[in-house]
C-alpha positions as CSV (number, residue, x, y, z in Angstrom):
1,M,137.4,90.0,128.6
2,T,140.8,89.5,127.1
3,T,142.9,86.6,126.0
4,G,145.8,88.2,127.7
5,S,145.9,89.9,131.1
6,F,144.8,93.1,132.6
7,T,147.0,95.9,133.9
8,K,147.0,96.7,137.6
9,A,145.2,100.0,136.8
10,A,142.4,98.1,135.0
11,R,142.0,95.7,137.9
12,E,141.9,98.7,140.4
13,E,139.3,100.6,138.2
14,A,137.1,97.5,137.9
15,S,137.0,97.1,141.7
16,N,136.8,100.8,142.5
17,A,134.2,101.4,145.3
18,G,131.4,103.7,144.4
19,K,131.4,102.7,140.7
20,Q,129.6,100.1,138.7
21,Q,131.4,96.8,139.5
22,I,132.6,94.8,136.5
23,D,134.2,91.3,136.3
24,L,137.4,91.1,134.4
25,I,138.1,87.7,132.7
26,D,141.6,87.2,131.6
27,G,142.9,84.5,129.2
28,E,143.6,81.9,131.9
29,E,140.2,82.3,133.5
30,F,138.5,82.2,130.1
31,I,140.2,78.9,129.2
32,S,139.3,77.5,132.6
33,K,135.6,78.3,132.0
34,L,135.7,76.8,128.6
35,I,137.1,73.6,130.1
36,E,134.7,73.7,133.1
37,Y,131.6,73.9,130.8
38,G,133.0,71.8,127.9
39,L,132.7,74.6,125.4
40,G,134.8,74.3,122.3
41,V,137.3,71.9,123.8
42,K,138.1,68.2,123.5
43,E,139.9,66.2,126.2
44,R,143.0,64.5,125.0
45,T,145.4,62.0,126.7
46,I,149.0,62.5,125.8
47,Y,151.7,59.8,126.5
48,E,155.3,60.5,126.8
49,V,158.0,57.8,126.5
50,D,159.9,57.2,129.7
51,K,163.5,57.1,128.3
52,D,165.0,56.2,131.7
53,F,162.8,53.1,131.8
54,F,164.2,51.8,128.5
55,E,167.7,52.6,129.4
56,R,167.5,50.4,132.5
57,V,166.1,47.3,130.6
């Protein structure tokens, strides 16, 4: 597991036939899993002001 990403060589080694298979979890997949299972994350709603709307009124 890494918070970054894996090199091409690491991905190839992890999926090399005839060897013990391992799962590589990169930063994006790790965050997705945290969100999926609700671990250590809080959902937030963020609003952005639509400046174009106010310029038209």
